[in-house]
C-alpha positions as CSV (number, residue, x, y, z in Angstrom):
1,M,21.6,0.9,-2.1
2,P,17.9,0.7,-3.0
3,P,15.3,1.8,-0.5
4,A,13.8,-0.9,1.7
5,K,10.5,-2.4,0.6
6,P,7.8,-1.2,3.0
7,I,5.8,-4.4,2.7
8,P,6.9,-7.9,1.7
9,H,5.0,-8.3,-1.6
10,C,6.1,-5.2,-3.4
11,Y,9.0,-3.9,-5.5
12,W,10.4,-0.5,-6.6
13,V,9.7,0.1,-10.3
14,E,11.8,3.3,-9.9
15,E,13.8,3.3,-6.7
16,G,12.4,5.6,-4.1
17,R,9.8,7.0,-6.5
18,F,7.4,4.3,-7.9
19,L,6.3,1.3,-5.8
20,A,4.2,-1.6,-7.1
21,G,2.8,-4.5,-5.2
22,E,-0.1,-6.3,-3.7
23,Y,-3.4,-4.7,-2.7
24,P,-2.5,-3.7,0.8
25,R,-6.0,-4.3,2.3
26,D,-6.9,-7.7,3.8
27,W,-9.7,-9.0,6.1
28,Q,-8.0,-7.8,9.3
29,E,-8.1,-4.1,9.7
30,S,-5.1,-4.0,12.1
31,S,-2.7,-5.6,9.6
32,S,-4.2,-3.5,6.8
33,R,-3.4,-0.4,8.8
34,Q,0.1,-1.5,9.4
35,K,0.7,-2.2,5.7
36,L,-0.8,1.1,4.6
37,Q,1.1,3.0,7.2
38,A,4.4,1.4,6.0
39,I,3.5,2.4,2.4
40,L,2.7,6.0,3.5
41,D,5.9,6.2,5.5
42,A,7.9,5.2,2.4
43,G,6.7,8.4,0.8
44,T,3.7,7.2,-1.2
45,T,1.4,10.1,-2.2
46,A,-1.0,8.3,-4.6
47,F,-2.6,4.8,-5.0
48,V,-3.7,3.3,-8.2
49,D,-5.8,0.1,-8.1
50,F,-5.7,-2.2,-11.2
51,R,-7.5,-5.1,-9.6
52,V,-10.5,-6.6,-11.3
53,M,-12.4,-8.1,-8.3
54,S,-15.8,-7.7,-6.9
55,P,-16.4,-6.6,-4.2
56,P,-13.2,-4.9,-3.1
57,L,-12.4,-4.2,0.5
58,P,-12.6,-0.5,1.4
59,T,-9.2,1.1,1.7
60,S,-10.0,4.7,1.5
61,T,-11.2,5.1,5.1
62,I,-8.0,3.6,6.4
63,I,-5.8,5.7,4.2
64,W,-7.5,9.0,5.1
65,S,-7.5,8.2,8.8
66,S,-3.8,7.6,8.6
67,L,-3.0,11.0,7.2
């Protein structure tokens, strides 16, 4: 059985090892924190951002405060 998806708009590229999905930050900090915490709880150890948008919402402060 594949691991559960930590957030709705994501998928396991390699089950339990490589997760891909939407940018987890949105305009509400509380929901962003919930999404990021779920991703971290799934075992994520690195984030790669391939978006081409300007300006991005800051995620790094939320991630580091969750650790």
